[in-house]
Structures are given as C-alpha cells and as structure tokens.
C-alpha positions, 0 to 999 in steps of 0.5 A, spaced: 818 383 661 818 375 659 815 373 653 813 366 651 812 365 644 808 360 639 811 360 632 807 358 626 809 358 618 816 359 620 821 355 624 822 358 631 830 359 629 827 364 624 823 368 628 828 367 634 833 371 629 828 376 627 827 377 635 834 378 636 835 384 632 829 388 636 833 393 640 829 392 647 830 384 647 836 382 651 835 374 651 832 369 646 832 362 647 829 356 643 824 352 648 821 345 648 813 344 651 807 348 650 811 354 647 817 355 642 821 361 644 822 364 651 824 372 650 827 377 655 826 384 654 827 391 658 822 396 657 823 403 660 815 404 661 808 401 659 808 405 653 814 402 650 812 395 652 805 396 648 810 398 642 814 392 643 808 387 644 805 390 638 811 389 634 812 382 636 805 380 635 806 383 628 812 379 626 812 374 621 811 367 624 809 369 631 802 365 632 801 367 640 805 371 645 804 370 653 806 376 657 810 375 664 811 381 668 816 380 674 813 383 680 819 382 685 826 378 684 828 374 690 834 370 687 838 371 680 843 368 677 848 368 671 851 363 667 858 364 670 855 364 677 852 357 676 859 354 676 859 355 684 852 353 685 851 346 688 851 340 683 852 345 677 859 345 676 862 342 670 862 335 668 869 332 668 869 325 665 875 320 666 
C-alpha cells in the first residue's frame, strides 16, 4: 500500500521519524506539493491494512491520509538499477 500523508502541528520530518518506526512501513519520503509524506508499507491482509491505517491516522501530526493500492505492477526499478537507465547515470563534471 502507498500512503500520501498531510501533516499539521508537527514538522513532516518529525512525523516521518515516527512512521519509520512502524514495522509494516518499508519506505518514508518527504515530498513537495499537495502532500507532505509518501509512505510505502506491506500488509499481509486487509485486517493488517485496517490496523495500519488506524495507527497512522491516530499519530500526532497526521492531518489526512490518502491510500493508494496497487493492482498490478507493470514496471519496477531499484535505486541501484537507475544507474543503467537512459539519462539516469551519475552526473560527471569537468
């Protein structure tokens, strides 16, 4: 599951640190735009997903949570794999 989180009353970094301690959470990133944080989590079933959403929504600083479930993945990448992608190699100066 992917979560887009809006923060209030605390800094996004503070909420990101709290989310990083949640066992089901795999990835936490600060964002710009309409949401403050992007979170990826893995849940074994709907029951665990409901529990995760309840937990996140009750966390201090969390204003709103938008949930995005992936139905089918057509392409995946890893940060290490980006080095071989066209236009994604390291920038070399001089």
